[in-house]
C-alpha positions in Angstrom: 9.9 -0.6 -18.3 11.7 -3.0 -15.9 10.5 -2.2 -12.3 12.0 -3.5 -9.0 9.5 -3.6 -6.2 10.8 -3.7 -2.6 8.4 -5.6 -0.5 7.0 -7.5 -3.6 5.9 -10.5 -1.4 3.6 -8.3 0.6 0.0 -7.5 -0.1 0.5 -4.2 -2.1 3.7 -5.6 -3.7 1.8 -8.7 -5.0 -1.1 -6.7 -6.5 1.5 -4.3 -8.0 3.4 -7.4 -9.5 0.2 -8.4 -11.3 -0.9 -4.8 -12.4 2.5 -4.0 -13.9 2.8 -7.4 -15.6 -0.7 -6.8 -17.1 0.4 -3.4 -18.2 3.4 -5.0 -20.1 6.3 -4.3 -17.8 8.9 -6.5 -16.4 9.1 -7.0 -12.7 11.7 -7.9 -10.3 11.6 -7.9 -6.4 13.4 -7.5 -3.3 11.7 -8.6 -0.1 11.4 -10.9 2.9 9.7 -14.3 2.6 6.0 -14.0 2.3 3.7 -14.5 5.1 2.0 -17.9 5.3 -0.9 -17.9 2.9 0.0 -14.6 1.4 -1.2 -13.7 -2.0 2.3 -13.8 -3.5 2.5 -17.4 -2.4 -1.0 -18.8 -3.1 -1.1 -17.1 -6.6 2.3 -18.4 -7.5 3.4 -14.8 -8.4 7.1 -15.7 -8.4 6.4 -17.0 -11.9 5.9 -13.4 -13.0 9.1 -12.0 -11.4 12.2 -11.9 -13.4 14.6 -11.7 -10.4 13.2 -12.7 -6.8 15.7 -11.5 -4.2 14.9 -12.4 -0.5 16.7 -9.6 1.4 16.1 -7.6 4.6 16.4 -4.0 3.6 18.1 -3.2 6.9 21.1 -5.0 5.3 22.6 -2.3 3.2 25.2 -4.5 1.3 22.7 -7.1 0.2 20.1 -4.4 -0.7 22.7 -2.7 -2.9 23.8 -6.1 -4.6 20.2 -7.1 -5.3 19.3 -3.7 -6.9 22.6 -3.7 -9.0 21.9 -7.3 -10.1 18.4 -6.4 -11.2 19.6 -3.3 -13.0 16.0 -2.0 -13.2 14.6 1.1 -15.0 12.7 2.1 -11.9 12.4 1.3 -8.1 9.1 1.2 -6.3 9.8 1.1 -2.5 7.0 -0.6 -0.6 9.0 -2.6 2.1 8.2 -1.5 5.6 7.1 -2.6 9.0 3.4 -1.3 8.3 1.5 -2.1 11.5 0.9 0.4 14.2 0.3 -2.2 17.0 3.4 -4.1 16.0 5.4 -0.8 16.2 4.6 -0.4 19.9 5.8 -4.1 20.6 8.9 -3.8 18.2 9.9 -0.1 18.1 13.6 -0.8 17.1 12.6 -3.1 14.4 10.1 -0.6 13.1 12.5 2.5 12.9 15.4 0.3 11.6 13.3 -1.0 8.8 11.3 2.2 8.0 14.0 4.8 8.2 17.4 3.1 7.7 15.8 0.5 5.4 14.5 3.4 3.1 17.9 5.0 3.3 19.4 1.8 2.0 17.1 1.6 -0.8 17.7 5.2 -1.8 21.5 4.8 -1.6 21.4 1.5 -3.6 19.1 3.0 -6.4 21.3 6.0 -6.7 24.3 3.8 -7.4 22.7 1.9 -10.3 22.9 3.9 -13.5 20.0 2.3 -15.2 17.5 3.5 -12.6 15.6 6.6 -14.1 12.8 6.9 -11.4 12.3 6.0 -7.8 8.8 5.8 -6.0 8.9 5.7 -2.1 5.6 4.8 -0.5 5.1 6.4 2.9 1.6 6.8 4.3 -1.2 9.1 5.2 -0.1 8.9 8.8 3.0 11.0 8.1 0.9 14.2 8.6 0.8 16.0 12.0 -2.7 14.9 12.9 -5.2 17.3 14.5 -8.3 15.1 13.7 -9.8 17.7 11.4 -12.4 16.9 8.6 -10.4 18.6 5.8 -7.8 16.5 4.1 -4.1 17.0 4.5 -2.3 18.6 1.5 1.2 17.7 0.4 2.9 20.9 1.8 1.5 20.5 5.3 3.6 19.7 8.4 4.5 16.1 9.1 4.5 14.5 12.5 3.4 11.1 14.0 2.7 10.1 17.7 3.0 6.3 17.6 6.3 4.5 16.6 4.9 3.5 13.1 3.7 7.1 12.1 6.8 8.7 13.3 9.1 6.3 11.6 7.2 6.9 8.4 7.4 10.6 8.8 11.1 10.3 9.3 11.3 8.2 6.2 9.3 10.8 4.3 11.6 13.6 5.4 14.7 11.4 4.8 13.5 10.9 1.1 12.7 14.7 0.6 16.3 15.5 2.0 17.9 12.8 -0.3 16.1 14.2 -3.5 17.3 17.7 -2.6 20.8 16.8 -1.6 22.0 14.2 -4.1 21.8 14.2 -7.9 20.2 11.2 -9.6 16.8 9.9 -10.7 13.9 11.8 -9.7 12.0 10.6 -6.6 8.3 10.6 -6.1 6.9 10.2 -2.5 3.4 8.6 -2.4 1.2 9.0 0.6 -1.9 6.7 0.8 -4.1 5.4 3.5 -6.2 2.3 4.2 -6.3 0.0 1.3 -8.5 -3.1 0.9 -8.7 -5.9 -1.6 -8.4 -9.7 -1.7 -5.5 -11.7 -0.4 -4.3 -9.6 2.5 -3.1 -11.7 5.4 -1.4 -9.2 7.7 -2.3 -9.2 11.4 -4.3 -6.4 13.0 -6.0 -5.2 9.7 -9.7 -4.7 9.9 -10.6 -6.5 6.7 -8.3 -9.5 7.3 -9.8 -9.9 10.8 -13.4 -9.6 9.5 -13.0 -12.1 6.6 -11.2 -14.6 8.8 -13.8 -14.3 11.5 -16.7 -14.7 9.0 -14.9 -17.8 7.6 -14.8 -19.4 10.9 -18.3 -18.4 11.9 -17.1 -16.3 15.0 -17.9 -12.8 15.9 -15.0 -10.4 15.3 -13.8 -8.2 18.0 -13.2 -4.5 16.8 -11.4 -2.2 19.0 -12.1 1.2 17.6 -15.5 1.1 15.7 -16.0 4.9 15.5 -12.7 5.6 13.8 -13.1 7.2 10.4 -10.8 6.3 7.6 -10.5 6.9 3.9 -11.1 3.4 2.5 -9.6 2.7 -1.0 -9.3 -0.4 -3.1 -5.6 -1.5 -3.5 -5.8 -1.3 -7.3 -6.8 2.4 -7.1 -4.0 3.2 -4.8 -1.5 1.3 -6.9 -2.8 2.8 -10.1 -2.0 6.2 -8.6 1.6 4.9 -7.9 1.9 3.9 -11.4 0.9 7.5 -12.6 3.6 8.9 -10.5 6.1 6.4 -11.8 5.2 7.2 -15.4 5.5 10.9 -14.8 9.0 10.5 -13.1 10.1 8.2 -15.8 9.2 10.8 -18.5 11.3 13.4 -16.8 9.0 15.1 -14.1 11.0 16.4 -11.0 11.0 14.9 -7.5 7.7 15.7 -5.7 5.2 14.3 -3.1 1.7 13.0 -3.9 -1.3 12.1 -1.9 -3.1 9.1 -3.4 -6.3 8.9 -1.5 -10.0 8.6 -2.1 -12.6 11.6 -2.0 -14.8 12.2 1.0 -17.4 9.7 -0.1 -15.0 6.9 1.1 -14.5 8.4 4.6 -16.4 5.7 6.4 -16.4 4.5 10.0 -15.1 1.3 11.0 -18.5 0.4 12.4 -20.2 1.1 8.9 -17.5 -1.1 7.3 -18.1 -4.0 9.7 -21.9 -3.9 9.2 -21.6 -3.8 5.4 -19.1 -6.4 5.3 -21.1 -8.8 7.5 -24.3 -8.2 5.4 -22.4 -9.0 2.2 -20.8 -12.1 3.6 -23.7 -14.1 5.2 -26.8 -13.7 7.4 -24.8 -15.1 10.3 -21.6 -12.9 10.1 -21.3 -10.7 13.2 -18.8 -8.6 15.1 -18.3 -7.4 18.6 -17.8 -3.7 19.8 -14.6 -3.7 22.0 -14.2 0.0 22.0 -14.1 0.1 25.8 -11.0 -2.2 26.0 -7.6 -0.5 26.4 -5.6 -0.3 23.2 -2.7 1.8 21.9 -3.2 5.3 20.6 -4.6 5.6 17.0 -5.9 8.6 15.3 -9.7 8.9 15.2 -9.9 10.8 12.0 -7.4 11.0 9.1 -8.2 12.1 5.6 -6.0 13.1 2.5 -6.6 15.9 -0.1 -5.6 14.1 -3.4 -6.7 17.1 -5.6 -2.9 17.6 -6.7 -2.8 14.1 -8.3 -6.2 14.5 -9.7 -5.5 17.8 -11.3 -1.7 17.4 -12.3 -1.6 13.8 -13.1 -5.1 13.1 -14.3 -5.4 10.3 -11.8 -8.5 9.5 -9.7 -10.2 6.5 -8.0 -12.2 4.2 -10.3 -13.9 2.1 -7.5 -16.2 3.7 -5.1 -16.4 2.6 -1.5 -19.3 0.2 -2.1 -17.6 -1.5 -5.1 -14.2 -1.7 -3.3 -16.1 -3.7 -0.7 -17.8 -5.9 -3.1 -14.6 -6.7 -5.0 -12.9 -7.5 -1.8 -15.6 -9.8 -0.6 -16.0 -11.4 -4.0 -12.3 -12.2 -4.2 -12.3 -14.0 -0.9 -15.6 -15.9 -1.8 -14.2 -17.0 -5.2 -10.9 -18.3 -3.7 -12.9 -20.1 -1.1 -15.0 -21.7 -3.7 -11.7 -23.2 -5.0 -11.0 -20.8 -8.0 -7.3 -20.2 -8.7 -6.1 -17.1 -6.7 -3.9 -15.8 -9.5 -6.9 -16.1 -12.1 -9.2 -14.2 -9.6 -6.5 -11.6 -9.0 -5.7 -11.3 -12.7 -9.5 -11.0 -13.7 -9.9 -8.1 -11.2 -6.9 -6.3 -12.4 -8.0 -6.8 -16.1 -11.5 -5.5 -15.1 -10.0 -2.5 -13.4 -7.8 -1.7 -16.4 -10.8 -2.0 -18.8 -12.6 0.5 -16.5 -9.3 2.7 -16.8 -9.4 2.7 -20.5 -13.1 3.7 -20.6 -12.7 6.3 -17.9 -9.6 8.0 -19.4 -10.7 7.5 -23.0 -7.3 5.9 -23.7 
């Protein structure tokens, strides 16, 4: 299968590029330039990509040209403005990217005859959050208070409407939450801040230590996307899927920071800055992924402790001078070996 990934130079896109490559698929990409020090850059992942288009998805014409040029069998749409705090600083850019950018990708994909499946990644934050313990199911109401969450809810509703209104390839919406793994360099992300602080030997300020999040390794998340992609490519209808961990991975930021510090070194530390003013973020958010488990046969392969261990080990290995692509590929291969063992494939 030839898969075009939008946002392939980002954190998830880079890992998905390696995962698909190891699964034997051809990959093309459409994205902005990678952030300095991004996994895509330091692991030289351009070498794994058939076509590497540098396009802003807000540009409808260039987005359409890039997807037409690649002529892929499937499109996985990951490109987005994904940061809550940045969405407060740059709301227009956030809405234009996440809403109209998604429209442009859907329209462009529909115009290419080779495309047989489209996967659109939104987020767990599309649900109307009432801070309950039970996970949200795919048929529950969408909402969003901050600009990021509301823009992704709009993109989700737009995708649902498109799938019902226009003929074409089936579309799968995938909703996931907080993913972790080696090579992330995005600002305002807990693991990025912790690892960078630990590397510098400085205590890391954490603004919301009592927030509870469903932490998931990036490979478990992307493996769920691949399950949805395969299902669509084999003829399944358009649908929405939660791709999230079970309740054993619902951990407070405080516990994450303590565990990460203990795994890194005896001197690693963090500061509680919960009294400082910060923009609104939900205190509790969980997904019910039983639909994907029961209907697709997907489930997480890495429990919370292992997800942390793999993330820390990736960073330490690269810090020791090991090749970033080799470290990444080794983790992907170890994950796929576990997949074969777990599924009996």
